[in-house]
C-alpha positions in Angstrom: 11.0 -1.9 -7.7 9.2 0.6 -9.8 6.2 0.5 -7.5 8.5 1.1 -4.6 10.1 4.0 -6.2 6.8 5.4 -7.3 5.3 5.2 -3.8 8.4 7.0 -2.3 8.3 9.8 -4.9 4.5 10.3 -4.7 4.8 10.7 -0.9 7.5 13.3 -1.3 5.8 15.2 -4.2 2.5 15.9 -2.4 2.5 18.3 0.5 -1.1 17.5 1.2 -3.7 15.1 -0.1 -7.0 16.8 -1.1 -10.1 16.1 1.0 -11.8 14.8 -2.1 -9.7 11.7 -1.9 -11.2 10.8 1.4 -14.7 11.4 0.1 -14.0 8.9 -2.8 -12.7 6.3 -0.3 -15.7 6.8 1.9 -18.1 6.4 -1.0 -16.3 3.2 -2.1 -16.4 1.8 1.4 -20.1 2.8 1.8 -21.0 1.0 -1.5 -19.2 -2.1 -0.3 -20.9 -2.0 3.1 -24.3 -1.4 1.6 -23.9 -4.1 -0.9 -23.5 -6.7 1.9 -27.3 -6.2 2.6 -28.8 -4.7 -0.5 -28.0 -5.2 -4.3 -26.5 -1.8 -5.3 -27.3 -1.2 -9.0 -24.2 -1.3 -11.1 -22.2 -3.1 -8.4 -23.5 -6.6 -8.8 -20.0 -8.0 -9.3 -19.4 -7.4 -5.5 -21.8 -10.2 -4.7 -19.6 -12.6 -6.6 -16.5 -11.8 -4.6 -15.3 -14.2 -2.0 -14.8 -12.9 1.6 -11.0 -12.9 1.1 -11.4 -10.7 -2.0 -13.6 -8.3 -0.1 -10.9 -8.2 2.6 -8.3 -7.3 0.0 -10.5 -4.3 -1.2 -11.0 -3.2 2.4 -7.3 -3.4 3.0 -6.7 -1.1 0.1 -9.4 1.4 1.1 -8.3 1.5 4.7 -4.6 1.8 3.9 -5.3 4.6 1.4 -7.3 6.5 4.1 -4.6 6.0 6.7 -1.8 7.1 4.4 -3.7 10.2 3.4 -4.5 11.0 7.1 -0.9 10.5 8.2 0.4 12.5 5.3 -1.8 15.4 6.0 -0.9 15.4 9.7 2.8 16.0 8.9 4.2 19.3 8.0 6.1 19.2 4.7 9.0 21.5 3.9 9.3 22.6 0.3 12.7 21.8 -1.2 12.0 22.4 -4.9 10.9 19.3 -6.7 10.4 17.2 -3.6 9.2 17.9 -0.1 10.9 16.9 3.2 8.7 15.8 6.1 9.0 17.6 9.4 8.0 14.6 11.6 10.2 11.6 10.6 8.0 9.2 12.7 4.9 10.0 10.7 6.9 9.8 7.5 8.1 6.4 8.3 4.7 5.1 9.1 3.3 6.5 5.8 6.3 5.1 3.9 5.7 1.6 5.3 2.1 1.6 4.3 2.8 3.2 0.9 5.5 0.7 0.0 3.5 -2.3 1.2 0.4 -1.2 -0.7 2.2 -0.3 -3.9 4.2 -3.6 -4.1 1.2 -5.7 -3.3 -1.0 -3.9 -5.9 1.8 -4.2 -8.5 1.9 -8.0 -7.9 -1.9 -8.2 -8.2 -1.8 -6.1 -11.5 0.9 -8.4 -13.0 -1.4 -11.3 -12.1 -4.2 -9.7 -14.1 -2.0 -8.7 -17.1 0.1 -11.9 -17.2 -1.8 -14.7 -15.5 0.7 -17.3 -16.7 3.4 -15.6 -14.5 1.5 -15.2 -11.3 -2.0 -15.1 -9.9 -3.3 -13.5 -6.7 -6.5 -13.9 -4.8 -7.7 -11.9 -1.8 -6.1 -14.3 0.7 -2.7 -14.0 -0.9 -3.1 -10.3 -1.3 -3.7 -9.9 2.5 -0.8 -12.3 3.3 1.6 -10.4 1.0 0.5 -7.0 2.3 1.1 -8.2 5.9 4.5 -9.5 5.0 5.5 -6.2 3.3 4.2 -4.2 6.3 6.2 -6.4 8.7 9.4 -6.5 6.7 9.5 -2.8 5.8 8.0 -1.8 9.1 10.8 -3.5 11.1 13.5 -2.1 8.9 12.3 1.5 8.8 11.6 1.6 12.5 15.1 0.5 13.3 16.5 2.9 10.8 17.4 6.2 12.3 18.2 8.7 9.6 16.8 11.7 7.8 14.1 11.3 5.2 16.4 11.0 2.2 16.3 9.0 -0.9 19.6 7.1 -1.1 21.1 4.0 -2.7 21.5 2.3 0.7 17.7 2.8 1.4 17.0 1.4 -2.0 19.3 -1.6 -1.4 17.6 -2.3 1.9 14.2 -2.2 0.4 15.3 -4.6 -2.4 16.6 -7.1 0.2 13.4 -6.9 2.2 11.3 -7.4 -0.9 13.3 -10.5 -1.8 12.8 -11.8 1.8 9.0 -11.2 1.6 8.8 -13.0 -1.7 10.9 -15.9 -0.5 8.6 -16.1 2.6 5.5 -16.2 0.4 7.0 -18.8 -1.8 7.9 -20.9 1.2 4.5 -20.7 2.7 2.7 -22.0 -0.4 1.4 -25.5 -0.1 3.1 -28.2 -2.1 
């Protein structure tokens, strides 16, 4: 829930993502790509990753780049502490990706900090991300309202998170 709230607030706080973010993402993607053919000094750990773990890293990099691009394409109207998007369609797409990435990364982080509670490999990361994109995407595309933060939006998000987690639990073998 905190990841969801943080993603929504972050999207509304920033009126534009700096171009430096895209440079950092491009450098990270370039290092990963180069490391497929040549050992890059200082990045030997990439050679030890399974393909599904590399996929998870690529999902994060591509999603961050898309979120930044969509965010910068929208015109943001200053309303004091938060900003309101001018194009609700762009905002919904950005919100779907932001929520999906934030919740999946939070689950991954919990797995690192508390491995007895949960663990997550690259395959599960990709599956969970896809579920969150689908659940939140369907809900937000059907929702036709202004870009407001409300208790009903929060309630719908909680319900979709529960459905995604139940779907993940049901899809596990055994």
